[in-house]
C-alpha positions as CSV (number, residue, x, y, z in Angstrom):
1,M,-23.7,-10.4,-18.7
2,S,-26.5,-9.1,-16.5
3,I,-26.1,-6.4,-13.9
4,P,-27.3,-7.5,-10.4
5,A,-30.2,-5.5,-9.1
6,N,-28.3,-4.8,-5.9
7,L,-25.3,-3.1,-7.6
8,T,-24.9,0.6,-6.5
9,I,-22.5,3.3,-7.7
10,E,-21.0,5.7,-5.3
11,G,-18.7,8.7,-5.9
12,A,-15.1,8.1,-4.9
13,P,-13.9,10.5,-2.2
14,Y,-10.4,11.0,-3.7
15,G,-11.4,11.7,-7.3
16,P,-14.3,11.8,-9.8
17,Q,-14.2,8.2,-10.8
18,P,-17.2,6.1,-9.5
19,V,-16.8,2.9,-7.6
20,A,-19.1,-0.1,-7.8
21,R,-20.2,-1.9,-4.6
22,Y,-21.9,-5.2,-4.7
23,I,-24.0,-6.3,-1.8
24,G,-23.5,-10.1,-1.3
25,P,-26.3,-12.7,-0.8
26,Q,-26.1,-12.4,3.0
27,G,-26.4,-8.6,2.9
28,G,-22.7,-7.9,3.5
29,P,-20.3,-6.3,1.1
30,Y,-18.8,-8.3,-1.7
31,V,-15.1,-8.9,-1.1
32,A,-12.6,-9.8,-3.9
33,D,-11.7,-13.5,-4.2
34,G,-8.0,-12.9,-4.0
35,P,-5.1,-10.4,-3.8
36,V,-4.7,-7.7,-6.4
37,V,-1.3,-6.3,-7.2
38,T,-0.8,-2.7,-8.0
39,T,2.3,-0.8,-9.0
40,L,2.7,2.3,-6.8
41,L,6.2,3.4,-8.2
42,P,7.4,1.7,-11.4
43,L,11.0,0.4,-11.6
44,A,13.2,3.5,-12.3
45,S,16.4,5.2,-11.1
46,R,15.7,8.0,-8.6
47,T,17.9,10.5,-6.8
48,A,15.3,12.2,-4.7
49,S,12.5,11.0,-2.4
50,S,9.2,9.8,-4.0
51,S,5.6,10.0,-3.0
52,V,2.7,7.8,-3.9
53,P,-0.6,9.7,-4.2
54,I,-3.4,8.9,-1.8
55,Q,-4.8,5.5,-2.6
56,A,-8.5,4.7,-2.1
57,N,-9.3,1.4,-0.5
58,Y,-12.9,0.1,-0.7
59,R,-12.7,-3.6,0.0
60,Y,-9.4,-4.8,1.2
61,R,-8.4,-5.6,4.8
62,G,-4.6,-5.4,4.4
63,L,-1.7,-5.5,2.1
64,Y,1.9,-6.6,1.4
65,L,4.1,-3.6,0.5
66,V,7.1,-4.7,-1.6
67,L,10.1,-2.5,-2.2
68,S,12.3,-4.1,-4.9
69,V,15.7,-2.4,-5.0
70,T,18.0,-3.3,-7.9
71,V,20.6,-0.6,-7.7
72,N,22.0,0.8,-4.4
73,P,24.3,3.8,-4.5
74,G,26.4,2.3,-1.6
75,G,28.0,4.1,1.2
76,A,25.8,4.8,4.2
77,Q,22.8,5.8,2.2
78,T,19.4,4.4,3.1
79,L,15.8,4.5,2.0
80,G,13.0,5.1,4.5
81,V,9.5,3.9,3.8
82,L,6.7,5.7,5.5
83,M,3.1,4.5,5.0
84,N,0.4,6.7,6.4
85,G,-3.4,6.4,6.7
86,Y,-5.4,9.4,5.5
87,D,-8.8,10.6,6.7
88,S,-10.5,12.6,3.9
89,P,-13.1,14.5,5.9
90,T,-10.5,16.1,8.2
91,G,-7.3,15.8,6.1
92,N,-5.5,14.2,9.1
93,N,-3.0,11.4,8.6
94,W,-1.4,8.9,10.9
95,V,1.6,6.5,10.7
96,L,0.8,2.9,9.8
97,L,4.4,1.7,9.0
98,T,7.9,3.2,9.1
99,V,10.9,1.1,8.1
100,A,14.4,1.6,6.7
101,A,16.0,-0.3,3.7
102,S,19.7,-0.1,3.1
103,A,20.5,-2.8,0.7
104,T,19.2,-4.9,-2.2
105,P,16.7,-6.6,-2.6
106,G,14.7,-4.1,-0.5
107,G,12.0,-5.4,1.8
108,I,8.5,-6.9,2.2
109,W,6.2,-5.6,4.8
110,C,2.7,-6.8,5.8
111,L,-0.2,-4.9,7.3
112,Y,-3.2,-7.1,8.1
113,P,-5.7,-7.5,11.0
114,G,-5.0,-10.3,13.4
115,L,-1.3,-10.7,12.6
116,S,0.8,-11.7,15.7
117,G,4.3,-10.5,16.5
118,A,5.6,-13.8,15.2
119,A,7.6,-13.6,12.0
120,V,6.0,-14.4,8.7
121,E,8.4,-16.1,6.4
122,G,10.1,-13.6,4.0
123,V,8.4,-10.6,5.6
124,S,10.6,-8.0,7.4
125,V,7.9,-6.3,9.4
126,T,4.3,-7.1,10.2
127,R,1.6,-4.9,11.6
128,N,-1.7,-6.0,13.2
129,L,-3.8,-3.2,11.6
130,I,-6.7,-2.9,9.2
131,L,-5.9,-1.0,6.0
132,P,-7.8,2.3,6.1
133,Q,-10.0,3.7,3.3
134,G,-7.3,6.3,2.4
135,W,-3.5,5.6,2.5
136,Y,-0.3,6.7,0.9
137,V,3.4,5.9,0.9
138,N,6.6,8.1,0.9
139,V,10.0,6.6,0.0
140,N,12.6,9.0,1.5
141,H,16.3,9.0,0.4
142,S,19.0,9.8,3.0
143,G,21.3,11.2,0.3
144,A,21.5,12.2,-3.4
145,G,22.8,8.8,-4.7
146,A,20.9,7.1,-7.5
147,W,18.7,4.3,-6.3
148,T,16.8,2.0,-8.7
149,Y,13.7,0.6,-7.2
150,A,10.0,-0.2,-7.6
151,L,7.2,-0.2,-5.0
152,T,4.2,-2.5,-5.3
153,A,1.2,-3.3,-3.1
154,Q,-0.6,-6.6,-3.0
155,M,-4.0,-5.9,-1.7
156,L,-5.4,-8.7,0.5
157,P,-9.1,-9.4,1.0
């Protein structure tokens, strides 16, 4: 496999690992061919709120955020999902999405530029936003009950 002459390596703003950027034939950035699924929180039993570290986004325009709940402690307990954008130069953040989940199977939310307010089949909430370069998610528990859930993101080009 040969390395293209127009491949450049840049330092990642959120850690020491480098990131490769390929400049496409028309001079624009190379974008992945399809979605990439990443596990933000693996399936596990949790009794306290969970936080996902800041994620670096270099080439995706949006995402599906999927909360898969398999065990609900019952009662009036809920989970709150808060997704924030993060600006590394200033340390500022802003709300991209805030939703509540109170039952199994959880929820699916979509953040993508150009989405209308019309419902997307199987998706609870849609947001007409571009995924920023830095973002993170918090899953907040309303009580001390044991929830079992996983959180994944499907990054969309």
